[in-house]
Each structure stands twice: as C-alpha cells, then as structure tokens.
PAKOLTI-604158 format. One record per residue (C-alpha): x, y, z. Coordinates in steps of 0.2 Angstrom, whole numbers, plus 5000, padded with zeros to 4 digits. Layout:
BEGIN
XYZ/...
***
This chain:
BEGIN
472561105896/471560965888/472060785888/473260735875/472160605866/470860735863/470960865848/471961015851/470961175856/471561325846/471261505852/471561645840/471561825847/471461915830/471462105826/470062215821/469362125806/467662045804/468061865808/466261815810/465861875792/467461785786/466861635795/465161625788/465961635770/467161495776/465661385781/464961415763/466661355755/467261525749/468361665754/467761825761/467361935746/467762095756/469562045757/470862045743/472061925751/471461775760/470961835777/472061775791/470561715801/470061605786/471761535786/471561495804/469861415801/470661305787/472161255799/470861205812/469861095799/471461025792/472160965809/470360915815/470661045830/469261135839/469461325836/468961485843/469361655835/468961825843/469161995835/468862175841/467762215826/466462345830/464962245826/464662115840/464261945833/464561755835/464461605823/464761425825/465061275814/466261125810/466961125828/467461305826/466761465833/467061645828/466661805839/466761985836/467062065853/467262255852/468462355863/467962485875/468762655874/469762605859/469962795855/470562835873/472362905876/473662885889/473262795905/471462765900/472062675884/473262565893/471962515906/470762475892/472162375882/472562275898/470662245902/470362185884/471862065886/471161995902/469461965894/470361865880/471261765893/469661725902/468761675886/470261565881/470361485898/468461445898/468661365881/470061265888/471261315875/472861215872/473661345861/473361535859/473861635844/473961815850/474061965838/475162095845/473862235844/472562145855/473462175872/475062215880/476362075879/476462055898/474662015898/474861895883/476161805893/474961765907/474061635895/475461515900/474861525919/473261445913/474161305905/473961375887/475461385875/475561565869/476161595851/476361785847/475761835830/476661985824/475962095810/476862255814/478662295820/478862315839/479462495837/479662615823/481362655814/481562805826/481462685841/480162665855/478962805856/479162835875/479962775890/478462675895/478562585878/480362545882/479862475899/478462365891/479662295878/480962255890/479662165901/479262065885/480961985884/480461825893/478861805883/479861795867/481361705873/480661575885/478761575887/478061575869/478261405860/478561495844/478261665835/477461705819/478061855810/477461945795/479162005789/481061995792/481062165800/479962105814/481061945816/482562055817/481762165831/481262015841/483061935839/483762105845/482562115860/482961945866/484861955862/484661825849/483861695861/482061705854/480961555852/480861485834/480161625822/479161575807/478961705794/477361715783/476761815768/474961875763/474161745752/473161775736/472161665725/472761645707/471161715700/471061875710/471961995698/471661895682/470262015676/471362175678/471962245662/473862265660/474562435662/474762545647/476362645647/475762775635/473962805642/473862975650/473563035663/474862935671/473962875687/474762855704/473862755717/473962775736/472962635745/472962625764/472762725780/472662905778/473862955791/475363075792/476562935796/476062845780/476762985771/475163055764/475663235765/477263205756/476163125742/475063285741/476663395741/477363285727/475663315717/475863505719/477663495712/477063385697/475663505693/476963645692/477963545680/476363525669/476463335667/474963235663/474863145680/473363105691/473263035709/472062925717/471962925736/470962775743/470662745762/470162825778/471062895793/471363035805/472263145792/470963135779/470163305783/471863385782/472263305766/470663375759/471063545765/472763545757/472163475741/470863625741/472163755746/473363695733/472063685720/472463505716/470663445714/470963425695/472363295697/472063225715/470463125718/470063075736/468962915736/468862875754/468562695759/468162585743/467362415742/468462275735/467662285717/467962475717/469662455724/470162335710/469462455697/470662595704/472062475704/471662415686/471662605681/473362645689/475062645682/476062635699/475762615717/476562735730/476962695748/477962845755/477862775773/478862875786/480062805799/478662855812/477562715807/477862535813/477662455796/477562265797/477062225779/476162345767/474962235757/474762375744/476462335738/476062145736/474462185727/475362305716/476562175709/475162045708/474262175697/475862195686/476162375693/477862435699/477962525716/478762685723/479162665741/480262715755/481462595763/480362595778/479262465770/479862285774/478862215759/480262285748/481162125752/479962035741/479562165728/481262255726/481462215708/479862305704/480262455715/480962625715/481562675732/481462855738/481962935755/480562965767/479963145770/480563185752/479163245741/480363305727/481163135726/479463055725/478963185711/480563145702/480262955702/478562985695/479263095682/480562965677/479162845674/478262965663/479763015653/480562845651/479162725646/480462585642/481062585660/479262585666/478862435655/480462345662/479862365680/478062305675/478962145669/479862135685/478262155695/477561995686/479161895690/479061925708/477261915711/477261725712/477861715730/476161795736/475261645728/476361515736/475361425750/477061365758/477361545762/475661585770/475061615787/474061445786/475661345783/476561425797/475061395808/475161215803/476961205808/476561285825/475161165828/476261025825/477561095837/476161115850/475560935847/477360875850/477560975866/475960905872/476460725869/478160755878/477260825893/476460655897/
***
C-alpha cells in the first residue's frame, strides 16, 4: 500500500463495458454518447479527479485497448473462454481475477472496487493479502429468487461470508434486494453497505415527445437482454393472446441474446410479424426513437434471473412512460407509483395489463403523471454511484490515516 501522504491509488475492476471509449469522452469533457445513463466508469473517473487520486479502470470489453490522461488509466482486457461452461468457465473466471489482482498490485493500488461479475468472491478477497482495501461493487443479486443455482454456488457464497463481513471495508450495492441478500449471507454482520442508483443528465430525455394515450397502435417496448429468464417468451405469448383479441397493439423488442433466434422462430410460427417488430441491438439515438414512440415499457423478468436493477424501468419513467413489470425487478422500489405489477410466467396477466391501458386511457394518463413524479431520483447526484464512491474513498482515506 502506498504512503499515506501520497494520493490514493484507486483500482476499479469494472464489467464488460468499453471503459476506454468512455474514458476518451471523459478526457474531452463529455459523457459517452453510446450510454443513456452516465457510465459507471465515467463516474469512477470523476471521483478520481475530484479526490485528486490516481486511477486505473479495467474492463473485460472484447476490444483490447488502453488510454491514459489526468493521472488516470483505462484498459479493456478481454476475457479468455468467456463462453465456456462448467469447470472450464470457473477456471477462466479464477484466472481473470488473478490477472486483475496482479495488475492492481503492480499499480500499487490502495483501494480496489471489484464488480461481482469480474471474478469469484474468494479471489476478490485475495486483494487484501496485497495490502489493498477491497470494496465489492454489486450490480446483480447474489442468487436468484429461486435460490443458488447449484451446490457449488452455495459453497462459493458461504466462502464469501468473511469477504463481506470482515475483509471488505465497505460494499456498494445497486438495490435494496442486493443489500438484503448480503445481510442475510452475513447474518446481519456485513460491512457498511452504500446503495446507489443509475444517474441520468437532465437533458437526456428532454427531446422525447410525451406519450399520446389515444395514438394507435398502442406500443409496448421491451429493451434488454433477449433471454428466457428475462421473460421474453411470456411477452411473445402475450402478443399472441392480444392479437386474438383484435386490439390495436404493437410490440417493439430491442436487444440481443441467446434466445433471439427462438424468439424470431416463434414470432414467425405464430404469425405475429404484423404486430411484433424485432429490432436487435440499437444505437442510442435509435433506442431513444423507440422509447419516444412507445406507450409502456414491459419487464416480465422471471425469478430465474438475478436482477439487480433493470435500467429499462428507470428510463421508462424518465421518458414519462409507465411500466408493466414482475415483482422480481428491484427497481420497482423507485418506480412503483408508475407501475403495474404482474406475476412472472403469466402471459395472460401481462396481456390483461396491456388491455387495461388500451381500454382505460384515464388510468394510463394517471400512471404517466406518476412516472414524471418519480423520475427525479434518477437525476439526483447524491443517489449516484459517484457519490457512493466518494463516501467509500473518504472511508479509505480515514482507515489509511489510522494505520499510521
């Protein structure tokens, strides 16, 4: 660990985003235009600058790249065997974490913010053996609503108890659901947990038109990973039910994922092509166009997904649109007033909720107003990742001073 009179050296093991691209935009004084929310890496760079700390941010983005400036470095370091399964995947996950540990130690980091998807917790716990204060950064729940997926996952989680209760100096959490799991895992003895929300600039959604409750077709937007555990097949089945009802409704499905080919097959087999449009991955401007054309955003996530915070819900209310979501979504805590909650695995309930919006425009308008009223929390810098980083950095500085 570096000397206490020198600037803190902050290491951030981020997820798969293009942190180098975001960093180059940061150096030019602007946000990454590819991101709707302020990128977490950008907030890390801002925290480094504000505290005059040296920073190093590493992601697993597929494009290898590096950039340097203003005492900060960013690096995209792709994973090997990221699509492997079983023992091979675990081996690659461990190896990647050890590479991160080596890089952080060579950087002489004082503090390491370590995202949960970068390596196993028992590898992240090793950072302390190199004199580095670890801070877990949790964007997803530790297990799904159905519990750990395997006996091995249960063992790995039990082994992580000391990491969260003793060895980490604090924990950053993207939702209350994550906090509750950490508290449960540690029997209420977790280190201080700081919750953060995604942050959006005030002007990001300012050009979007307000939703027109009488415009038809009534458009339902799904934006995110196209996976079975995100409820995408329930949405397709709901579309089939609504087509049979003869209502003027259309669906826009935006995103990519393993289930995309099967979604296309089912849309073709059910002859839903006239009401279901599959857009794939969209650029930010195109995604904003889809959001501006929508009436409601659907998030039928299933209990088989470890949802931490679904940003499609925050972006819906920022755009003045209500949401239809399952209770699996922790973001409902912030957007509940603008939400209709449906059970998971229930296409009929999803179809009924959409039908109610079409048939009762007054109710729809009421929820649009509620969306506007709850959106402000996502523009509040004091709820942001950057604000929690600053609190954690202050704690690290205090602990380093006490260690004298």
